[in-house]
C-alpha positions as semicolon CSV with decimal commas, in nm:
position;residue;x (nm);y (nm);z (nm)
1;M;-1,234;0,302;-2,113
2;K;-1,564;0,445;-1,978
3;Q;-1,683;0,522;-2,331
4;V;-1,603;0,169;-2,451
5;L;-1,781;0,012;-2,157
6;F;-2,082;0,234;-2,216
7;V;-2,112;0,137;-2,582
8;I;-2,093;-0,234;-2,506
9;S;-2,341;-0,198;-2,220
10;A;-2,582;-0,002;-2,438
11;A;-2,570;-0,275;-2,702
12;A;-2,631;-0,541;-2,440
13;I;-2,954;-0,370;-2,332
14;L;-3,097;-0,445;-2,675
15;F;-3,082;-0,823;-2,628
16;S;-3,388;-1,021;-2,522
17;S;-3,409;-1,386;-2,421
18;C;-3,648;-1,661;-2,317
19;N;-3,611;-2,022;-2,208
20;N;-3,550;-2,189;-2,543
21;Q;-3,505;-1,897;-2,777
22;N;-3,280;-1,598;-2,771
23;Q;-3,316;-1,338;-3,046
24;V;-3,115;-1,018;-3,088
25;K;-3,303;-0,702;-3,185
26;F;-3,088;-0,423;-3,327
27;P;-2,942;-0,317;-3,664
28;V;-2,667;-0,531;-3,815
29;T;-2,417;-0,368;-4,051
30;K;-2,264;-0,684;-4,199
31;T;-2,348;-1,056;-4,214
32;F;-2,119;-1,355;-4,274
33;D;-2,197;-1,722;-4,341
34;C;-1,966;-2,019;-4,278
35;D;-1,958;-2,384;-4,181
36;V;-1,763;-2,336;-3,857
37;L;-1,728;-2,022;-3,647
38;V;-1,448;-2,016;-3,392
39;V;-1,483;-1,746;-3,127
40;G;-1,149;-1,649;-2,974
41;G;-0,801;-1,655;-3,127
42;G;-0,599;-1,794;-2,838
43;P;-0,422;-2,133;-2,849
44;A;-0,748;-2,331;-2,850
45;G;-0,900;-2,106;-3,116
46;I;-0,594;-2,125;-3,340
47;G;-0,586;-2,504;-3,327
48;A;-0,961;-2,523;-3,383
49;A;-0,969;-2,288;-3,681
50;V;-0,671;-2,431;-3,868
51;C;-0,778;-2,794;-3,819
52;S;-1,138;-2,718;-3,911
53;A;-1,033;-2,549;-4,235
54;R;-0,783;-2,824;-4,316
55;H;-1,068;-3,073;-4,305
56;G;-1,270;-2,885;-4,561
57;A;-1,496;-2,660;-4,355
58;K;-1,543;-2,295;-4,446
59;T;-1,408;-2,148;-4,124
60;I;-1,415;-1,803;-3,967
61;L;-1,202;-1,715;-3,665
62;A;-1,325;-1,404;-3,482
63;E;-1,081;-1,243;-3,239
64;R;-1,116;-0,924;-3,034
65;S;-0,747;-0,828;-3,065
66;G;-0,546;-0,739;-3,375
67;Y;-0,340;-1,060;-3,367
68;L;-0,355;-1,422;-3,256
69;G;-0,216;-1,600;-2,951
70;G;-0,447;-1,493;-2,671
71;M;-0,273;-1,510;-2,335
72;A;0,042;-1,641;-2,503
73;T;0,085;-1,302;-2,672
74;N;-0,133;-1,033;-2,517
75;G;-0,085;-1,192;-2,175
76;L;0,292;-1,249;-2,216
77;V;0,245;-1,601;-2,077
78;A;0,574;-1,768;-2,160
79;P;0,716;-2,023;-2,192
80;F;0,454;-2,280;-2,291
81;M;0,423;-2,513;-1,995
82;S;0,509;-2,880;-2,023
83;S;0,393;-3,094;-2,313
84;T;0,595;-3,404;-2,218
85;T;0,600;-3,688;-1,971
86;P;0,717;-3,581;-1,622
87;D;1,075;-3,690;-1,701
88;G;1,082;-3,474;-2,014
89;E;1,164;-3,773;-2,236
90;T;0,845;-3,825;-2,439
91;L;0,641;-3,560;-2,616
92;L;0,274;-3,618;-2,536
93;I;0,107;-3,323;-2,706
94;R;0,186;-3,357;-3,073
95;G;-0,024;-3,303;-3,385
96;F;-0,094;-2,938;-3,455
97;Y;0,102;-2,820;-3,151
98;E;0,423;-2,996;-3,251
99;E;0,384;-2,875;-3,609
100;L;0,355;-2,516;-3,486
101;V;0,656;-2,553;-3,256
102;N;0,868;-2,707;-3,533
103;R;0,781;-2,423;-3,769
104;M;0,886;-2,172;-3,506
105;V;1,206;-2,364;-3,432
106;E;1,296;-2,349;-3,802
107;Q;1,270;-1,969;-3,784
108;G;1,478;-1,946;-3,468
109;G;1,163;-1,849;-3,276
110;A;1,131;-2,140;-3,034
111;I;1,315;-2,419;-2,854
112;H;1,164;-2,765;-2,886
113;P;1,024;-2,895;-2,554
114;L;1,235;-3,213;-2,567
115;K;1,542;-2,992;-2,535
116;A;1,413;-2,822;-2,219
117;Q;1,566;-3,007;-1,925
118;I;1,582;-2,868;-1,572
119;G;1,855;-2,606;-1,545
120;S;1,869;-2,557;-1,921
121;F;1,816;-2,242;-2,122
122;S;1,441;-2,269;-2,115
123;A;1,359;-2,466;-1,801
124;Y;1,440;-2,220;-1,526
125;R;1,476;-2,390;-1,274
126;D;1,217;-2,593;-1,090
127;K;1,145;-2,967;-1,065
128;G;0,817;-2,935;-1,252
129;H;0,965;-2,758;-1,549
130;H;1,070;-3,035;-1,784
131;G;0,935;-3,002;-2,135
132;L;0,877;-2,628;-2,153
133;T;0,871;-2,448;-2,487
134;T;1,051;-2,116;-2,497
135;F;0,922;-1,902;-2,783
136;D;0,934;-1,555;-2,934
137;F;0,608;-1,360;-2,906
138;E;0,629;-1,204;-3,252
139;C;0,723;-1,533;-3,414
140;L;0,414;-1,692;-3,258
141;K;0,187;-1,417;-3,390
142;R;0,332;-1,438;-3,740
143;T;0,344;-1,817;-3,763
144;T;-0,009;-1,877;-3,638
145;E;-0,140;-1,619;-3,885
146;Q;0,047;-1,789;-4,165
147;M;-0,096;-2,127;-4,072
148;C;-0,448;-1,984;-4,067
149;V;-0,406;-1,816;-4,404
150;E;-0,253;-2,128;-4,560
151;A;-0,544;-2,340;-4,436
152;G;-0,801;-2,096;-4,574
153;V;-0,928;-1,959;-4,242
154;E;-1,103;-1,623;-4,269
155;L;-0,960;-1,407;-3,991
156;L;-1,176;-1,133;-3,842
157;Y;-0,979;-0,917;-3,597
158;H;-1,118;-0,641;-3,376
159;A;-1,445;-0,831;-3,341
160;L;-1,568;-0,858;-2,981
161;Y;-1,826;-1,130;-2,926
162;V;-2,134;-0,995;-2,746
163;K;-2,433;-1,229;-2,788
164;C;-2,594;-1,508;-2,990
165;D;-2,930;-1,620;-3,127
166;T;-3,058;-1,964;-3,036
167;R;-3,351;-2,174;-3,147
168;G;-3,445;-2,531;-3,062
169;G;-3,127;-2,604;-2,870
170;K;-2,898;-2,472;-3,144
171;I;-2,709;-2,150;-3,200
172;T;-2,829;-1,981;-3,518
173;S;-2,599;-1,678;-3,524
174;A;-2,342;-1,486;-3,318
175;Y;-2,294;-1,110;-3,292
176;F;-1,978;-0,905;-3,264
177;A;-1,914;-0,542;-3,176
178;T;-1,683;-0,372;-3,429
179;K;-1,586;-0,020;-3,535
180;D;-1,824;-0,071;-3,826
181;G;-2,113;-0,157;-3,597
182;I;-2,259;-0,496;-3,509
183;W;-2,156;-0,787;-3,730
184;K;-2,357;-1,108;-3,750
185;I;-2,203;-1,447;-3,828
186;K;-2,412;-1,753;-3,908
187;A;-2,258;-2,100;-3,897
188;K;-2,352;-2,466;-3,888
189;N;-2,121;-2,537;-3,594
190;Y;-1,972;-2,304;-3,334
191;I;-1,661;-2,344;-3,121
192;D;-1,629;-2,146;-2,799
193;C;-1,261;-2,065;-2,740
194;T;-1,323;-1,754;-2,531
195;G;-1,171;-1,908;-2,218
196;D;-1,465;-1,783;-2,016
197;G;-1,728;-1,985;-2,199
198;D;-1,906;-1,667;-2,311
199;L;-2,075;-1,821;-2,615
200;A;-2,181;-2,131;-2,421
201;Y;-2,321;-1,914;-2,143
202;H;-2,531;-1,703;-2,378
203;A;-2,651;-2,015;-2,561
204;G;-2,789;-2,154;-2,235
205;A;-2,534;-2,426;-2,167
206;P;-2,507;-2,519;-1,798
207;Y;-2,177;-2,433;-1,630
208;I;-1,989;-2,405;-1,302
209;Y;-1,814;-2,086;-1,197
210;G;-1,487;-2,141;-1,012
211;D;-1,518;-2,374;-0,717
212;G;-1,897;-2,366;-0,738
213;E;-1,923;-2,134;-0,438
214;G;-1,781;-1,816;-0,588
215;G;-1,414;-1,886;-0,523
216;V;-1,164;-1,863;-0,809
217;Q;-0,793;-1,909;-0,852
218;A;-0,562;-1,610;-0,817
219;T;-0,487;-1,391;-1,116
220;S;-0,145;-1,270;-1,232
221;L;-0,012;-0,996;-1,456
222;F;0,301;-1,112;-1,641
223;I;0,592;-0,877;-1,705
224;V;0,911;-0,888;-1,911
225;L;1,245;-0,766;-1,774
226;R;1,567;-0,678;-1,955
227;N;1,930;-0,647;-1,835
228;I;1,945;-0,981;-1,654
229;D;2,288;-1,129;-1,579
230;W;2,203;-1,495;-1,640
231;K;2,554;-1,617;-1,560
232;A;2,526;-1,470;-1,211
233;M;2,181;-1,621;-1,166
234;D;2,307;-1,959;-1,286
235;A;2,603;-1,951;-1,047
236;H;2,377;-1,879;-0,750
237;D;2,132;-2,145;-0,864
238;E;2,404;-2,408;-0,899
239;A;2,556;-2,329;-0,559
240;C;2,219;-2,363;-0,386
241;R;2,140;-2,680;-0,579
242;K;2,467;-2,843;-0,468
243;A;2,401;-2,739;-0,108
244;G;2,045;-2,870;-0,121
245;D;1,922;-2,522;-0,034
246;F;1,585;-2,507;-0,210
247;E;1,474;-2,195;-0,023
248;G;1,795;-2,019;-0,113
249;Q;1,767;-2,125;-0,475
250;F;1,437;-1,942;-0,510
251;Y;1,508;-1,658;-0,264
252;M;1,225;-1,764;-0,038
253;R;1,387;-1,629;0,279
254;E;1,454;-1,297;0,109
255;I;1,090;-1,275;0,001
256;L;0,977;-1,326;0,360
257;A;1,216;-1,059;0,482
258;A;1,106;-0,817;0,211
259;R;0,741;-0,884;0,289
260;E;0,795;-0,807;0,656
261;A;0,969;-0,485;0,554
262;G;0,678;-0,385;0,331
263;E;0,888;-0,428;0,017
264;F;0,702;-0,727;-0,128
265;P;0,325;-0,690;-0,073
266;M;0,234;-1,002;-0,273
267;W;0,169;-1,360;-0,169
268;R;0,420;-1,521;-0,405
269;Q;0,655;-1,753;-0,216
270;K;0,946;-1,773;-0,458
271;I;1,092;-1,601;-0,761
272;A;0,971;-1,718;-1,101
273;L;1,183;-1,598;-1,394
274;F;1,193;-1,769;-1,732
275;Q;1,468;-1,691;-1,980
276;N;1,351;-1,577;-2,324
277;L;1,532;-1,623;-2,653
278;D;1,649;-1,260;-2,657
279;G;1,794;-1,272;-2,305
280;T;1,501;-1,100;-2,139
281;A;1,304;-1,267;-1,861
282;T;0,933;-1,336;-1,843
283;V;0,831;-1,299;-1,479
284;N;0,528;-1,450;-1,308
285;M;0,535;-1,296;-0,961
286;T;0,240;-1,060;-0,926
287;Q;-0,084;-1,191;-0,781
288;T;-0,433;-1,061;-0,710
289;D;-0,692;-1,269;-0,529
290;D;-1,069;-1,308;-0,544
291;V;-1,099;-1,139;-0,883
292;N;-1,408;-1,214;-1,090
293;G;-1,262;-1,239;-1,439
294;L;-1,609;-1,177;-1,586
295;D;-1,639;-0,835;-1,422
296;P;-1,458;-0,560;-1,619
297;E;-1,441;-0,334;-1,313
298;Q;-1,270;-0,601;-1,103
299;V;-1,034;-0,692;-1,388
300;T;-0,945;-0,325;-1,438
301;E;-0,864;-0,289;-1,069
302;A;-0,655;-0,607;-1,075
303;E;-0,458;-0,485;-1,379
304;I;-0,385;-0,155;-1,207
305;T;-0,278;-0,344;-0,895
306;G;-0,067;-0,581;-1,103
307;R;0,130;-0,296;-1,256
308;Q;0,182;-0,145;-0,911
309;Q;0,306;-0,483;-0,793
310;A;0,537;-0,506;-1,094
311;D;0,724;-0,205;-0,961
312;Y;0,767;-0,382;-0,626
313;V;0,889;-0,694;-0,808
314;V;1,155;-0,501;-0,999
315;K;1,278;-0,323;-0,685
316;F;1,286;-0,654;-0,494
317;L;1,484;-0,831;-0,765
318;R;1,734;-0,545;-0,788
319;K;1,793;-0,550;-0,413
320;Y;1,787;-0,920;-0,331
321;V;1,851;-1,136;-0,639
322;K;2,196;-1,197;-0,782
323;G;2,204;-1,115;-1,151
324;C;1,906;-0,881;-1,132
325;E;2,082;-0,578;-0,982
326;N;2,038;-0,379;-1,303
327;C;1,713;-0,526;-1,432
328;E;1,454;-0,298;-1,591
329;L;1,087;-0,336;-1,671
330;A;1,057;-0,379;-2,048
331;Q;0,685;-0,453;-2,075
332;S;0,376;-0,547;-1,878
333;A;0,102;-0,766;-2,021
334;E;-0,185;-0,614;-2,210
335;N;-0,431;-0,848;-2,036
336;L;-0,455;-0,989;-1,686
337;G;-0,389;-1,359;-1,655
338;V;-0,721;-1,505;-1,539
339;R;-0,689;-1,869;-1,441
340;E;-1,050;-1,956;-1,374
341;T;-1,406;-1,846;-1,450
342;R;-1,670;-2,070;-1,614
343;R;-1,641;-2,441;-1,694
344;I;-1,917;-2,605;-1,892
345;I;-2,104;-2,910;-1,771
346;G;-2,035;-3,144;-2,057
347;E;-2,173;-3,465;-2,193
348;Y;-1,892;-3,600;-1,975
349;T;-1,692;-3,415;-1,714
350;V;-1,335;-3,531;-1,651
351;T;-1,299;-3,607;-1,281
352;T;-0,999;-3,564;-1,057
353;E;-0,997;-3,938;-0,993
354;D;-0,989;-3,997;-1,369
355;A;-0,673;-3,791;-1,399
356;K;-0,517;-3,932;-1,083
357;N;-0,551;-4,285;-1,216
358;S;-0,499;-4,228;-1,591
359;V;-0,846;-4,358;-1,677
360;K;-0,882;-4,438;-2,046
361;Y;-1,193;-4,349;-2,245
362;P;-1,342;-4,483;-2,568
363;D;-1,317;-4,134;-2,721
364;P;-0,979;-3,984;-2,621
365;V;-0,868;-3,672;-2,810
366;F;-0,534;-3,599;-2,638
367;C;-0,325;-3,695;-2,339
368;C;-0,094;-3,499;-2,111
369;A;0,082;-3,513;-1,775
370;N;0,056;-3,155;-1,650
371;H;0,052;-3,085;-1,278
372;M;-0,283;-3,021;-1,113
373;D;-0,198;-2,699;-0,932
374;I;-0,455;-2,459;-0,787
375;H;-0,328;-2,106;-0,719
376;R;-0,470;-1,997;-0,385
377;K;-0,404;-1,695;-0,167
378;G;-0,061;-1,746;-0,018
379;Y;0,026;-2,079;-0,173
380;V;-0,017;-2,320;-0,462
381;E;-0,204;-2,642;-0,389
382;Y;-0,077;-2,946;-0,577
383;V;-0,304;-3,248;-0,622
384;A;-0,102;-3,569;-0,627
385;R;-0,158;-3,839;-0,887
386;N;-0,140;-4,213;-0,833
387;T;0,063;-4,280;-1,146
388;N;0,312;-4,108;-1,375
389;D;0,130;-4,238;-1,682
390;P;-0,034;-3,978;-1,905
391;Y;-0,397;-3,894;-1,839
392;Y;-0,657;-3,846;-2,108
393;F;-0,928;-3,607;-2,220
394;P;-1,242;-3,740;-2,394
395;Y;-1,430;-3,585;-2,683
396;R;-1,751;-3,571;-2,479
397;A;-1,591;-3,317;-2,244
398;L;-1,584;-3,068;-2,533
399;L;-1,961;-3,097;-2,578
400;P;-2,180;-2,880;-2,354
401;Q;-2,516;-3,006;-2,241
402;K;-2,834;-2,852;-2,388
403;V;-2,671;-2,701;-2,700
404;D;-2,640;-2,927;-3,003
405;N;-2,409;-2,743;-3,245
406;L;-2,150;-2,607;-3,003
407;L;-1,808;-2,732;-2,891
408;C;-1,599;-2,575;-2,616
409;A;-1,219;-2,586;-2,611
410;G;-0,972;-2,434;-2,366
411;R;-1,016;-2,366;-1,997
412;C;-1,396;-2,357;-2,029
413;A;-1,417;-2,727;-2,124
414;A;-1,577;-2,984;-1,893
415;A;-1,343;-3,096;-1,617
416;E;-1,341;-3,086;-1,242
417;R;-1,150;-2,797;-1,095
418;P;-0,813;-2,966;-1,026
419;V;-0,806;-3,115;-1,376
420;M;-0,889;-2,783;-1,541
421;A;-0,615;-2,623;-1,330
422;A;-0,377;-2,852;-1,520
423;I;-0,510;-2,849;-1,874
424;R;-0,584;-2,477;-1,889
425;V;-0,215;-2,424;-1,978
426;I;-0,124;-2,359;-2,338
427;P;-0,017;-2,695;-2,493
428;P;-0,335;-2,879;-2,381
429;C;-0,542;-2,585;-2,509
430;F;-0,386;-2,626;-2,854
431;A;-0,474;-2,997;-2,834
432;M;-0,834;-2,930;-2,733
433;G;-0,862;-2,684;-3,018
434;Q;-0,735;-2,937;-3,271
435;A;-0,991;-3,191;-3,149
436;A;-1,280;-2,944;-3,151
437;G;-1,198;-2,804;-3,495
438;T;-1,154;-3,146;-3,648
439;A;-1,481;-3,268;-3,497
440;A;-1,673;-2,959;-3,611
441;A;-1,552;-3,003;-3,969
442;L;-1,618;-3,378;-3,976
443;S;-1,971;-3,333;-3,848
444;V;-2,042;-3,072;-4,117
445;A;-1,905;-3,305;-4,386
446;E;-2,118;-3,595;-4,264
447;G;-2,432;-3,387;-4,215
448;V;-2,469;-3,464;-3,846
449;G;-2,434;-3,261;-3,528
450;P;-2,116;-3,277;-3,318
451;K;-2,295;-3,495;-3,064
452;Q;-2,395;-3,743;-3,333
453;L;-2,046;-3,770;-3,480
454;D;-1,892;-4,117;-3,453
455;P;-1,616;-4,066;-3,194
456;Q;-1,406;-4,342;-3,349
457;K;-1,406;-4,150;-3,676
458;L;-1,272;-3,849;-3,486
459;V;-1,010;-4,049;-3,295
460;S;-0,878;-4,217;-3,610
461;T;-0,863;-3,881;-3,789
462;L;-0,672;-3,720;-3,502
463;K;-0,423;-4,007;-3,497
464;A;-0,374;-3,970;-3,872
465;D;-0,304;-3,600;-3,810
466;G;-0,026;-3,680;-3,564
467;V;-0,208;-3,673;-3,229
468;Y;-0,040;-3,905;-2,979
469;L;-0,286;-4,143;-2,808
470;P;-0,091;-4,436;-2,658
471;E;-0,290;-4,755;-2,608
């Protein structure tokens, strides 16, 4: 790890910048040219790359790992959170996302979100868990790769983004650290799907970090457990549900007792196990606070802490939770789950009041109904909405200020903190990616920048591609 950090740091020293121009000065071993460069192969990046290529743009997707999926695969974040109305009856996030899910369902690698009702196989077991999508990690990797290849996307794995050149308010090239040395990619349009807004940051786009005062949401390291007796868990769950014992249902009293005994040194308030297709459980119960997700030293420490906490979680479940007496740790995530770092300041920033009141825009690119939940130390803060109607996300919120040929999709897009706490989850990220990729390709085809693209052209194209935008 020290050697890797040293190499990256040494390369970073070679970069120089000024107010309106940033030029890299060091040898490049390979150069690529394309219409659209997508940086980051998570859900937003996958949607962006495939939809860009489908609309005729020569597209490169650069990803630091050796497979796609981002936090959905290397972070073990499963299932996909809700993509439906709060009652689970209507699918809101469609288009590319629904196509991907249907392809996985056909392979036996996913359960469609409309089949995920509370208490069902995939919606374990809380009131906010309608419309989840249980999926198989390997099926997701394989299917997203297939969709990229079929669309004509050029995949570049093991390519870590490090810096970019800019001139006159535009990005002119991006640089990646590889085993072969530094690779340079030149594009007409760029899409930042790094989650942290790395490309936007280096290009000089204004942004907000966390709450604007240094505070960020808690991080989590997901784990997978095997040897769960789901029948026993279901029986306990049903008994508590009939008795109206919410605290008993989620073992909240047992967590408090274990914490007092020094057996549960985390701030989680209830158990959170989600049943996977193979009978294992994805568990979201570790938590580290005040971690700067942009600082490798802090992330390293949090990952070490998370794995130590995972051992406490397993021992707690064995001792206190019916059905988990013989559970075993099968896997811990490769990457820490970072909920919050940078958010761009966009041509428009979605406000909390917008989402609360389902404000409609002239340039909507998707809608959703996800909870606005901020993970704080010791509790989760939920921001109430004034309506159950879907809320919308406008195209302008994908466009950072001060950079003309860049779009940002995923949790670095432009939204106030409570809104981003909702749409940072995986289905909305796929939707943002589809919008960004489609827009990038359309703007190349029409010979204009993303900010000059007719938004109605984009909206009509998205609707034709299956995106659900109710009037």
